[in-house]
N, C-alpha and C positions, 0 to 999 in steps of 0.2 A: 536740391543742395544736400551735401553731406553734413550730418551732425553726429555728435557723440551721445550715446544713451547708456545710462547705468542699467545693465540687464539683470544683475544679481549682486547681492551683498552677503557676506558671511563673517563669522568671527570665531575666535577660540580664546578661552581664558583658562589658565591652569586650575587644577582642582583644589590646590592648597589655599584655603581661605585664612587670611590673617586679620583678626579683629583689632580694634583700638585697645582692647584690654590685653591682647597678646603683646602689643608694643609697650604698654604700660608696665609689663613685667620686666622689660629690658631697659627702660629709660624713664626719666622723670617726666611723665605725661599722664593724661587721663582721657577716657572716652569723651567726657564733656569738653575738655580743652580742645581736642582735635575737631570735634563736630562743630563747635562754635566758630572756629577759625577757617575751616575748610569745607564742612558739610560731609566729610568722609566718615563712614561707619566701619568699612572693611575694605580690603584689597586682596588681590591674588598674587602669590609668589610662585615662581616656576619650580618644578621638580627637576633637579639636576640629572635624575636617572632617565627622564623621558622627554624633557622639554628643551628645545633650542629655539633661538630666534627664528631661524629659517623653517624648522618643522612646525612651529606654531603658525607661521604665515602660510605654510602649505595646507594645514588643516582648514584655516579660514578661507583660503582660495578654493579648495575643493567644495566647501559648502556654498560659496558664491557661484561657482560654475554649475553645480547641481541645481541650485535654485533658478539659475538662468536657462537651464536646459542646453548648455553649451559644452561640447566635448573639450577635454584638456588639450587635445591636439589642434584645436582651432586657435589657441592663443599664439599670437605672433610677436608679443613684446611684454616684458615685465618691468614695472617701475616700483622699486622697493624703498620705502621710507623708514629709516631707523637711525638712532644715534647709538644703539647698542648691538652692533653686528656680532656674529659668532666669532669672527676673527678680526684682528686689526686690519688685515687685508687678506684676500679679496672681500668685497662686500657680500652681503647675504643674498643678493638677487640671484647670483649664479648658483648658490647652494640650493635655493628654492627651485630654480630651473631644473637642477639635477634631480631633486626629490619628486618633482612633477613628471619626470621622464621626458622633458622637453630638450635635453642636451643634444640629442641627435639632430634636432631641427636647427640647432645653433641660433636660436632666437636671441635678440639683444636683451640685456638686463641692465637697467640703470639704477644706481643707488643714490638716494637723496638724504642729506644730513641736515635737514632744516628743523629738527626737533618737533615741537608741537604743531607747527604749520606744515610739516612734511607731507602729510596726506593730501592736503589741498594743492600744494605745489606739484605733487605727483599727478593729481587729477588734471591739473592744467597742462602738464607735459603730455599726458596721454591724449587729451583733447586736441592739442595742436597737431600731433602726429596723425590722428585720425582724420581731422579736417583737411590736412594736406593730401590724404590718400595714401600715405606711406604704409600705415598699418591699419588693420580692421578690427582686431580684437586684442585688447590690452588689459592685463591684470595690474591693478594698482593696490599696493599693500602697505599697511603700517603695522609694524611689530616692534615690541620692546621687551627686553629683560633688564629691568632697572634694579631689582632687589639686590643683585649681587654687587652693585656699586654703592649701596647705602651703608652708612655706619650706624649700627643699632646701639647707640649710646647717647648720653646726654649731649655730647659734643655735636653729634649729627642730627639731633632731634628735629630741628625746624624743617629739614629737607626730608628726612627718612619717613615721617608720618604721611607724606603726601603721595608718594609714587607707588605704582604697581606694575604688574606684567600682563601682557596679553597681545593679541593680534586681531586685525580686521582687514577685510579685503573687499574690493569691488571689481567686477568685470565690466569693462567699457567696450561697447561695440559700435561700429559705424552703421548708420541708417540713412536712408534717403527720404526726404520729405520737406514739409514746409518749415519755415523758421518758427521760433517760439516753442520748440520741443527740445528735450534732452538737456545737455549742459548749455545753459544760455550764455553764461560768461564766467570767467574766473579773474580774480584781481590779486596781484602779488606785490608785497612791499617788504623793504628791509631798512634798518638803520643800525649800522655797526657801531655807532657812538657808544652804545650801552652794552656791548658784547660781554664785558666782564661782570655784569650784574646778574647774569644767569649763564653759567658755563662750567665746564670741566677742564681745569688747567692742565693737568698732566695725565698721561705722558705726552707732552708736547714735543714736536720734532726739533725745535730750535732753542728750547729753554735750557736743555742740558746737553751740550754738544758732545761730551765724552760718553755719556751713558743716559739714555732717556729715562730709565727706571732704576734708580739706585735706592739703597735702604732709607736714606733721608726722605726721599720722595714718597716711598711706600708708607712711612710712619707719619707723614704730614697729612693735612686735610686736602692737599692739592690734587690727589687722585679721586677725591670725592666730589660730587656735584655741589656747586655753590650757588645760592640764590639770595639776592637781596629782596625779600618778599614785599616790602613796602614800595620799592621802586617799580618792581614788576607789576604790582597791582595797579598803581597809578597810571602807568603807561597802557596796561592792558585794557582798562575800561574805556580809555580814549580811543585807542586804535580799533578795538572791536566795533565800536559805534561808527567810526569813520569808514571802515572797510565794508560793513554791512550796508551803510548808506550809499557807498560808491556802487555796489552791485545793484541796488534798487534803482538808483538814478540812471545807470547805464541801460537798464531795461524799461525805464519809464514806469516804474512800479512804486507802490507805497507799502509801509510795514503791515497794514491791515490785510494786504493780499497774500502775505506769507501764510502757508498752511502749517509749516513746521520749521522752527529754527533748531539746528543741531550745532551747538557751540562746542569747541574744544573743552574737554572736562578738566579745567585747570583748578577751579575753586568755585564752589557753589555760590559764594557771595558775588563773584564776578557775573555768573549766569543770571542770578537774581537781579543784579543791578541793570544788566542789559534788558532783561524782560520788563522791568519797571520803566526804563527810559523809552523803550519802544512801545509801551502800553499793550503788550501782548498778554493774553490770558495764559494761565499756567499750562493748559493743554496744548499750547502751540510752541512750547519750549521743551526739548527732551534732555533730561539729565540722568546720568547713571553713575556719577562720581561717587555717590553714596556707597555703591557696591564694589567699585573697582579702583577708586583713587584716580590719580592722574597717570594715564598710560601713554602720555606724550603722543608720538605719531599714530599710535593705535587707537587713540580715544575717539576720534570722529567716526572711523569705520565701524568700531565696536558699537557705538551708540546708534549709528545709522542702521546697522544690522538688527539690533534689538528693537528699534522703533518699527522697522518693517515687520518683524515677527509679531509685534503687538498690534499690527493693523493701523499704525499711526502714519504710515507712508503708503499712499494709494495712487493709482494711475491718475494722472492729471494734476496731482498736488504740486504746489510751488514749495520747494525745499531750499532753505538757505543754510549753508555751512560757513562757519567762521572760526578762525584760530589765531592765537597770539602766543609767541614763545621766544626761545633763545635766539639771540642774534643782534638785536631784536628782529624777528621776522613776523609778519602777519599776512593773512590772506582770507579771501572769501570766495564762495562759488554759489551761483544761483542756478537751480535745476528745476526743469519742468518734468516731473516724474511720469 
């Protein structure tokens, strides 16, 4: 039977390190305040002179392909997850296709706008295309430049201290063999009831029929990300546990069989809560939010790539990925590496 296997992972983060003290110089906050509430010590902000969403993704993808020993020309599909594309349209998938030199092959590029759960949604899309036999080698990417959307002031403080920029990628390839290998299952969910608790309102296509982006909109907070932190936290801890449990149940497994849990890096308190509820030792949960903040769709592939670099992801390991974010959307994947 045909199954999907992650053959290589890669990541790229901008060189510009922004510490909590750097932010404290621009708004009423402190290193202690930020760490207590989020676990974040620093994050990366892009360099406008050399970083774009698509070229960060390109760098991450080249690393993933090199580690996998797969030539760029073998890629026959791109799935690009981001809520911060280089242009309003088209999506960044075609831009990365061009940068990789794959435009002459005219391979398809799909863009996914599922924010924090976008990478797992993308992984599921790639898995289905591979299992049906339509494509054999798929690049799944999560990349974000969020710093340019943040308001570095007291008004924007609650959101601006959380997010950072970066990109991560995984190359997925078809293999033939027994069941119980590769991507075992993916589980996707959404509940639009709470869409406005974590969203970017403008420039919305129907909210300002005469002009999407006028001076009033620019000066308001509506073009900035909005998050009701308490509501998001309460739903996240519930949905994380549900969707991880769903993946384990679908594969007749238990939490103690997980070798490594890689959660979306939303908040260190959420990750610690999940770890405690699942009774997992610290070495079985990978967190890097301390260094990078919340990089939305990029957070899981960056973390997965770093975990692999550090020898925490090995052949035969059972890896669980889980995410919760805007929409609300949430997802999980169980992988036999």
